Backbone as JSON Lines, residues from 0, in Angstrom:
{"i":0,"aa":"M","n":[3.01,8.51,-11.31],"ca":[4.34,8.68,-10.69],"c":[4.85,7.38,-10.07]}
{"i":1,"aa":"L","n":[3.92,6.65,-9.38],"ca":[4.32,5.46,-8.8],"c":[4.81,4.46,-9.78]}
{"i":2,"aa":"Q","n":[4.13,4.32,-10.87],"ca":[4.5,3.35,-11.91],"c":[5.9,3.8,-12.43]}
{"i":3,"aa":"E","n":[6.11,5.05,-12.7],"ca":[7.39,5.52,-13.19],"c":[8.56,5.16,-12.18]}
{"i":4,"aa":"E","n":[8.28,5.31,-10.89],"ca":[9.27,5.04,-9.85],"c":[9.58,3.49,-9.82]}
{"i":5,"aa":"M","n":[8.5,2.73,-9.97],"ca":[8.71,1.28,-10.02],"c":[9.52,0.89,-11.26]}
{"i":6,"aa":"E","n":[9.22,1.47,-12.4],"ca":[10.0,1.14,-13.61],"c":[11.45,1.48,-13.43]}
{"i":7,"aa":"A","n":[11.72,2.71,-12.9],"ca":[13.07,3.15,-12.71],"c":[13.87,2.18,-11.81]}
{"i":8,"aa":"R","n":[13.15,1.54,-10.87],"ca":[13.83,0.62,-9.97],"c":[13.72,-0.86,-10.41]}
{"i":9,"aa":"E","n":[13.07,-1.01,-11.61],"ca":[12.86,-2.35,-12.15],"c":[12.12,-3.22,-11.12]}
{"i":10,"aa":"M","n":[11.09,-2.66,-10.57],"ca":[10.32,-3.3,-9.49],"c":[8.91,-3.62,-10.0]}
{"i":11,"aa":"T","n":[8.43,-4.78,-9.74],"ca":[7.1,-5.17,-10.09],"c":[6.12,-4.69,-9.01]}
{"i":12,"aa":"Q","n":[4.83,-4.71,-9.3],"ca":[3.81,-4.38,-8.38],"c":[3.83,-5.34,-7.21]}
{"i":13,"aa":"V","n":[4.03,-6.62,-7.5],"ca":[4.1,-7.61,-6.46],"c":[5.3,-7.38,-5.51]}
{"i":14,"aa":"A","n":[6.46,-7.01,-6.07],"ca":[7.61,-6.75,-5.27],"c":[7.4,-5.54,-4.41]}
{"i":15,"aa":"L","n":[6.74,-4.49,-4.95],"ca":[6.48,-3.3,-4.15],"c":[5.5,-3.63,-3.05]}
{"i":16,"aa":"A","n":[4.47,-4.34,-3.39],"ca":[3.47,-4.74,-2.39],"c":[4.15,-5.5,-1.23]}
{"i":17,"aa":"E","n":[5.03,-6.4,-1.56],"ca":[5.78,-7.15,-0.48],"c":[6.6,-6.25,0.36]}
{"i":18,"aa":"A","n":[7.3,-5.28,-0.29],"ca":[8.16,-4.3,0.45],"c":[7.26,-3.39,1.34]}
{"i":19,"aa":"M","n":[6.08,-3.12,0.93],"ca":[5.16,-2.31,1.68],"c":[4.38,-3.07,2.72]}
{"i":20,"aa":"V","n":[4.44,-4.37,2.61],"ca":[3.59,-5.25,3.44],"c":[2.11,-4.89,3.24]}
{"i":21,"aa":"R","n":[1.78,-4.84,1.96],"ca":[0.39,-4.57,1.51],"c":[0.07,-5.55,0.44]}
{"i":22,"aa":"S","n":[-1.15,-5.55,-0.04],"ca":[-1.57,-6.48,-1.07],"c":[-1.19,-5.98,-2.48]}
{"i":23,"aa":"P","n":[-0.88,-6.87,-3.39],"ca":[-0.67,-6.46,-4.74],"c":[-1.86,-5.69,-5.38]}
{"i":24,"aa":"R","n":[-3.05,-6.1,-4.96],"ca":[-4.23,-5.41,-5.44],"c":[-4.25,-3.92,-5.06]}
{"i":25,"aa":"L","n":[-3.84,-3.62,-3.85],"ca":[-3.75,-2.25,-3.44],"c":[-2.77,-1.43,-4.33]}
{"i":26,"aa":"V","n":[-1.64,-2.0,-4.58],"ca":[-0.64,-1.34,-5.46],"c":[-1.2,-1.14,-6.84]}
{"i":27,"aa":"N","n":[-1.82,-2.17,-7.36],"ca":[-2.42,-2.07,-8.71],"c":[-3.49,-1.02,-8.8]}
{"i":28,"aa":"E","n":[-4.32,-0.94,-7.76],"ca":[-5.38,0.05,-7.81],"c":[-4.85,1.48,-7.66]}
{"i":29,"aa":"I","n":[-3.77,1.66,-6.92],"ca":[-3.15,2.99,-6.82],"c":[-2.53,3.36,-8.2]}
{"i":30,"aa":"V","n":[-1.81,2.43,-8.8],"ca":[-1.19,2.7,-10.09],"c":[-2.23,3.07,-11.13]}
{"i":31,"aa":"R","n":[-3.4,2.43,-11.08],"ca":[-4.45,2.63,-12.07],"c":[-5.29,3.82,-11.74]}
{"i":32,"aa":"G","n":[-5.01,4.48,-10.65],"ca":[-5.78,5.68,-10.22],"c":[-7.14,5.37,-9.62]}
{"i":33,"aa":"R","n":[-7.34,4.15,-9.15],"ca":[-8.6,3.71,-8.61],"c":[-8.64,3.78,-7.11]}
{"i":34,"aa":"R","n":[-7.52,4.03,-6.49],"ca":[-7.46,4.1,-5.02],"c":[-6.53,5.29,-4.67]}
{"i":35,"aa":"N","n":[-6.92,5.99,-3.65],"ca":[-6.08,7.14,-3.18],"c":[-4.93,6.7,-2.32]}
{"i":36,"aa":"I","n":[-3.94,7.48,-2.23],"ca":[-2.87,7.25,-1.32],"c":[-3.19,7.92,0.04]}
{"i":37,"aa":"T","n":[-3.4,7.04,0.99],"ca":[-3.76,7.5,2.36],"c":[-2.47,7.78,3.16]}
{"i":38,"aa":"A","n":[-2.59,8.36,4.33],"ca":[-1.46,8.55,5.15],"c":[-0.71,7.26,5.5]}
{"i":39,"aa":"D","n":[-1.47,6.23,5.75],"ca":[-0.89,4.9,6.06],"c":[-0.13,4.33,4.84]}
{"i":40,"aa":"T","n":[-0.76,4.46,3.67],"ca":[-0.12,4.02,2.42],"c":[1.14,4.8,2.09]}
{"i":41,"aa":"A","n":[1.07,6.11,2.35],"ca":[2.24,6.99,2.14],"c":[3.38,6.55,3.01]}
{"i":42,"aa":"L","n":[3.12,6.21,4.24],"ca":[4.17,5.73,5.16],"c":[4.71,4.41,4.68]}
{"i":43,"aa":"A","n":[3.89,3.54,4.16],"ca":[4.34,2.24,3.61],"c":[5.24,2.49,2.39]}
{"i":44,"aa":"L","n":[4.82,3.41,1.5],"ca":[5.65,3.76,0.34],"c":[6.98,4.35,0.78]}
{"i":45,"aa":"D","n":[6.98,5.2,1.82],"ca":[8.16,5.77,2.33],"c":[9.13,4.69,2.76]}
{"i":46,"aa":"G","n":[8.63,3.71,3.48],"ca":[9.48,2.61,3.91],"c":[10.01,1.75,2.78]}
{"i":47,"aa":"A","n":[9.17,1.52,1.79],"ca":[9.58,0.64,0.66],"c":[10.46,1.36,-0.34]}
{"i":48,"aa":"L","n":[10.21,2.64,-0.63],"ca":[10.93,3.32,-1.7],"c":[11.88,4.43,-1.2]}
{"i":49,"aa":"E","n":[11.86,4.68,0.09],"ca":[12.7,5.74,0.68],"c":[12.48,7.09,0.05]}
{"i":50,"aa":"L","n":[11.2,7.36,-0.26],"ca":[10.77,8.68,-0.66],"c":[9.8,9.11,0.43]}
{"i":51,"aa":"P","n":[9.94,10.35,0.94],"ca":[9.1,10.75,2.13],"c":[7.61,10.57,1.91]}
{"i":52,"aa":"A","n":[6.94,10.21,2.99],"ca":[5.53,10.1,2.97],"c":[4.88,11.43,2.49]}
{"i":53,"aa":"T","n":[5.46,12.54,2.92],"ca":[4.91,13.84,2.5],"c":[4.98,14.04,0.97]}
{"i":54,"aa":"F","n":[5.93,13.43,0.32],"ca":[6.0,13.44,-1.17],"c":[4.75,12.78,-1.76]}
{"i":55,"aa":"W","n":[4.45,11.54,-1.24],"ca":[3.3,10.76,-1.76],"c":[2.0,11.46,-1.43]}
{"i":56,"aa":"L","n":[1.87,12.05,-0.27],"ca":[0.64,12.74,0.11],"c":[0.49,14.01,-0.73]}
{"i":57,"aa":"G","n":[1.63,14.65,-1.03],"ca":[1.55,15.87,-1.87],"c":[1.08,15.55,-3.28]}
{"i":58,"aa":"L","n":[1.56,14.38,-3.85],"ca":[1.07,13.94,-5.13],"c":[-0.39,13.67,-5.12]}
{"i":59,"aa":"Q","n":[-0.87,13.03,-4.08],"ca":[-2.31,12.73,-3.95],"c":[-3.05,14.01,-3.87]}
{"i":60,"aa":"N","n":[-2.63,14.98,-3.1],"ca":[-3.32,16.25,-2.97],"c":[-3.42,17.0,-4.32]}
{"i":61,"aa":"Q","n":[-2.29,16.96,-5.1],"ca":[-2.25,17.59,-6.36],"c":[-3.29,16.94,-7.33]}
{"i":62,"aa":"Y","n":[-3.34,15.62,-7.26],"ca":[-4.27,14.83,-8.13],"c":[-5.71,15.22,-7.74]}
{"i":63,"aa":"D","n":[-5.97,15.21,-6.46],"ca":[-7.33,15.55,-5.97],"c":[-7.77,16.92,-6.39]}
{"i":64,"aa":"L","n":[-6.85,17.88,-6.26],"ca":[-7.15,19.28,-6.65],"c":[-7.41,19.36,-8.14]}
{"i":65,"aa":"S","n":[-6.6,18.66,-8.93],"ca":[-6.84,18.65,-10.35],"c":[-8.15,18.1,-10.73]}
{"i":66,"aa":"E","n":[-8.53,17.01,-10.1],"ca":[-9.85,16.4,-10.38],"c":[-10.99,17.35,-9.99]}
{"i":67,"aa":"A","n":[-10.87,18.01,-8.86],"ca":[-11.9,18.92,-8.34],"c":[-12.06,20.13,-9.35]}
{"i":68,"aa":"M","n":[-10.92,20.63,-9.83],"ca":[-10.97,21.7,-10.8],"c":[-11.64,21.28,-12.1]}
{"i":69,"aa":"T","n":[-11.3,20.1,-12.54],"ca":[-11.95,19.57,-13.71],"c":[-13.41,19.46,-13.55]}
{"i":70,"aa":"R","n":[-13.88,18.92,-12.42],"ca":[-15.31,18.82,-12.18],"c":[-15.98,20.18,-12.15]}
{"i":71,"aa":"R","n":[-15.35,21.16,-11.5],"ca":[-15.89,22.49,-11.41],"c":[-16.05,23.12,-12.81]}
{"i":72,"aa":"E","n":[-15.01,22.93,-13.64],"ca":[-15.05,23.47,-15.01],"c":[-16.13,22.82,-15.85]}
{"i":73,"aa":"R","n":[-16.38,21.49,-15.65],"ca":[-17.42,20.84,-16.38],"c":[-18.81,21.34,-15.93]}
{"i":74,"aa":"R","n":[-19.0,21.59,-14.65],"ca":[-20.25,22.12,-14.15],"c":[-20.53,23.49,-14.71]}
{"i":75,"aa":"A","n":[-19.46,24.34,-14.75],"ca":[-19.59,25.72,-15.24],"c":[-19.92,25.7,-16.74]}
{"i":76,"aa":"A","n":[-19.36,24.72,-17.48],"ca":[-19.62,24.69,-18.96],"c":[-20.95,24.01,-19.27]}
{"i":77,"aa":"G","n":[-21.45,23.21,-18.33],"ca":[-22.66,22.41,-18.61],"c":[-23.93,23.14,-18.39]}
């Protein structure tokens, strides 16, 4: 979702990182699914993209739940 939002705004990862006052590496890791969106990161995204922090935290929660369900299904099948 973050990558899609950046593309819609024609924004690079570096530009977003600067707007968030965070490192480009952090943005890259979030886009690649290697780092979670924390409350602090959600607030930084809110400030940079003007989408509520609760939106970003909700996406993270949905992703976490989906991953947990997948792990549970694999354990049940294995």
